[in-house]
N, C-alpha and C positions, 0 to 999 in steps of 0.2 A: 597555581594556588595563590590566593590573595588574602591578606590579613589587614585589618584596619585597627589602628591604635590611636588613642587620644593622649597627647603629651602636652605638658607645659613648655614654655619657651626654653628654659634651661635644660629640660629633659631631652628636647629635640637636639640640642648641641651635643649632649652626652651620647645620644643614640647615633648620630652621624659620626662622631669621633670613634665610637667603639665598634660600629657595624659596617661602615662603608669602606670598600676597598677599591683599588684600581680596577678598571674595566666594568664596574657595576654601572647601572643606568640610574640617573637621578632626574626627576622632574620636579623642579622648584616652582612653586606658585607663591609669589610674594608681591605685595602692593598690587600693581596692575601688570606685573611681569610674569610670563610663563617661560621658563628656561629648561627645556629637556636636553640632556646630554649624557655622554659617556665620561665617567670619572677618569681623569688622567693622573690625578694625584690628590692627596689630602695631607695637610700638615697643620701643626699647631705652632704658631709663631708669636713672638712678642712684638707688637706694633705700638709704638708710643707708650710703652710701659704697661700695655694691657694685653692679655692673652687673646689671640684671634685664631679661629678655626678657618683655614683657607681651603677651598675646594676648587681644583682646576678642572674645567669641563670642556669637552669638545662638543659644541652645540650641534644638535641634530635638527635639520630643517631644510626646506627647499630654497628659501631666500637667504637665510643666514646659516653659514656653516663655518664657524670660527671657534677659536679657543678663548675662554674667559676664565678669570679667577674671581671667585665670589667669597667675600669675607662674611661668613655666617653670623659672627657676632655683630657686625654692622647692620645686618638686615633682620636680625632675630625678632624684633617687635612687629615686623611687617609680613612675616611668613604666615601663609594661610594653610598650605598643604604641601606635603612632599611625598612623592612616590619613589620608593627605593626598590629596584629590581636587580636580583642576582640570579642568573639562570632562569629557572621556572618559577621562582618565588618572588612575589611582589608584596611589599608592605606599604600601605597608605598611612601616612602620619598626618592626622588632623591636629592642628594646634589649638589648644584651649587657651582662652584669654584669661 
């Protein structure tokens, strides 16, 4: 089952914080980057006095198969779309400008 929702930038951060768990699959499309991966961890941290939502991903791919940490607050204005999958349920988040 797939659902599509349209969210503003701040709502995307809230959605990720409240709904994403370890072992979910996230496909981030931001700027010119496409980063699909399995969530290894999600945390809210204070970086340089500002709240930051960090998602650790194990990237899925034939050429790149690595672990990265993405600061969602740092890229929030560049996010185009996110696909969040947990089990059989997929949510496509389209970011409204």
